[in-house]
Phi, psi and omega in degrees: 000144180256137178270138181270352179280140181290150182271132178281138175291148180298143178281133178265131184301330183288344176299320181281333183293331180295311178292328176293320180294318179296322176296319177294324179292320178294322177295316176302313179299321179292321181296332176296337181277347180298310179299326179297311181295317179297313182293323175299322177293322176298317177299315179301315181293325178292345179269007179275174181297334180304323185252036179281193183300323182296325178293314179300317178302312180299312182299315180294319177299319178296317180296316178296323178293318178298322181276002182056045179246142173237137179229159177291159177302324179296313177298320178300316179297322178293319178296318179296314180298312181298319180293323178294317180290324175296327176297318177300312180302315184292314180303313186277340172293314178296317181300314181296321179297317176299316178300319182300318182282337179280326180280145167101208193252204183285344181264065186289336182263358178277133182296130176224106185299327178294318180294321179297317178297318178299319180296318180296316180295317179295319178296319178297319178293320177296324178300319178298318177295325179294318177293324176297319178300318181294334177297332183267353183264126178301135180085356178239163179210156179283151178214119177294333177296318176299324176297319175298317178296319177300317180292322175296321176298317178297321177296318177299321176300321177290328175294323177297314177301317183297308184283330179277336182274212185266005183076198182291153176293131181264149176288165183302321181292317182289330184284332183275140177255153178297153182299126178080355181244186179244151177289138179245000000 
């Protein structure tokens, strides 16, 4: 007897692996944003009253006491100011590095100047929102100078990515070395 129903072609296992691979790639891309979100939260938390000037003064006084150092009030003020500004540079340098790796494609460590500029701009914009947040916090205040320092920190982060990574993307001719020789 003959069956009148059409026969289905066998399912090939690789049909499903393509969608599974794409799902894994989307998940990986999404996971790159976790450090960005966490670090943005750290920056936000550091802008609360808990981490104001009095915190920096106590921390610096404790460090100097541990090191058995005494400084004049003027020097202490300079150290306090410098450490706070160094904190801004460091926070936004790290933030921009996280942004650089979260943005883009599979070649996250390859230098891309457009992506770097986007990271600097995004970090600068976040800095503006952070300063606005400080306006609402008792004992803290906004500072456009801090926004500038934050943006310089983001730029420093992009310089770190540039020098620590593979440098600029090379054209096909420059990247290839002659047979048996080395690229110069």
